[in-house]
C-alpha angles and dihedrals in degrees: 000000000000090000089049092053091047092052091045091052091047091050091049092051090048092051090048091051092050090048090049092050091048094057099038119106125210094259147296121299109247137174127244124175093347097310137096117258131187128178089351095304134100110271116214120160150189108210141159143218111262099168095165098053096110091051090052090049093057129090094220133071110342093008119139113161092175091057090044091057090047093051095047092048091050093049093045093049088055095050096254103140106154119075125188106210139182110238088213144308123260134226139009128357125228097053117134116243091018129114117247151230094042127216102207104042091178130353107299093000110111135190101231094203091065089047088052088049094054089047090052095044092052090049092052092047091049090054089055096042091244124142134217133219103206119200119202106193139024131211090205130076102241096087102023106250117137094015092051093051094045091050092052092044086068103268094114127228112346126224120260123215094234089060103035105015127251099280091060091043093051092048089055093048092057085082092069097071093066103029107110095185090056089049093052091051088052093047089054087055091050091050091050097049096043092049092057127119118209110245093211102044099028089227124133111240091240089058098047117107090196083081114075099177146359111225123203094220151320108281097334109204139180089214091211138045091236090059095052097096091051090044092054091051092051093050090050092050094047091049092048090050093053092047091051088055101040127033096171105060133066120248125220136173106224092227126163088220121243089344088067092046098059087267090296105141091186091058091052089048092053096049092047091047092060110122093234094052107087101187142007133247135201134180133206126206111165094178097042091047094050099248091124134020130222091254095047106043093130098030093055097040092108089056091049089051093048093051089045093056092049092049092047094046093054093052093043090055088055091049089050089055091046093042090225130135119255124217124194092212101168129035129141145164130197124250117265116285089016088270123138108210115122086233093063118107122250104208095133094045092047091054092048094046092049091051096048090044091052093052091051096046095042091055094043091050089055091054094258127146100264105113109162151355135214112196118208115271152359114212093161113165097353119131108204114217099187136025089231108053114245131191107275095031120120114267112245134182088274116081121228095273092060133069109269107251096020097118102001125126109213128198087247094058094100097170094053092043089054090055090048091051090051091057090046089056093052092050093047089061090054091051093050 
């Protein structure tokens, strides 16, 4: 009997070791001399935005672990190994143009199925040696974020763009930058998530190499020039809190660049220069920013590229002065004709992707500070049923407030995928 128990114990230890090996990545992403490093080698990457990954990983509403595995395998096969993911949405369900199910139903009240989904997602990414950039807040309405925290800080229900328009929404959101109560509610959320232990791997989040970076938010903004000083203080506070809780992972802001700082490049420089911010982010949205129109997506592509280069060059110069890596972590372009069917051509998008990729790779090949890019966004094997997302529809790269298919890259978009693979090939040479 004693020999049997000894053999049983040895077998259990062996199985545990195998499981640990299966879910252990090759190491944390770090920074040396202004560049990403992983496992002692330069780390350059082509990634994507996969905001809904934790929902797919759940076993509740919206969960589909079979699809999650299919999506991760497809991306890994293509060489996409860096996924930018929403930790979870905030607030009530059943609101048009808002992601659901939500993670944080009320401050400190969590939907455990989404937490399990995030655990499962990180486990599956670790098995595939993929890494996640996890953002914790959102200035926009589609996942709660600012509006959620302002409401629970005592300001009452906050306006939504689909009801009042974006100007009125953005005016209301200027209150967030200086609202200490809203900040404290957010900081409680940060503490809760960063103190988590993954139920499937047994790893503390702070010890998990499947996470590359904690990101303060998705496109955090001040929303007015007057609010910029308070906004800068909040960014610094949030970064310092994350650093106090986690010494292993990188910290990033999630900023669009100067566009997210009321076009104040000095503000962007200051928030990126913070000692707790490890690398810089910018986004590019030619349609959203008025550089192209729905009826001129191909005709005005040269203008979009020209404006893109100017925007990138100004931010790269700042990163050179800070000696910090730069990641182009969101860029998108609508399908031709501004139609959203998966069968619609993507000539304009492919041209824009190719141009952005070339700017990133050309700089990296010269030893510059461009280190990675996450295109928006991965739609994969989704089959949208409605232009306006409805509960029960597949999740795509387009959140609930956007037309489904607008900026999504589907597994059937062979021309776009060819452009992405070309960029993966250029970065692989830099890693080797």
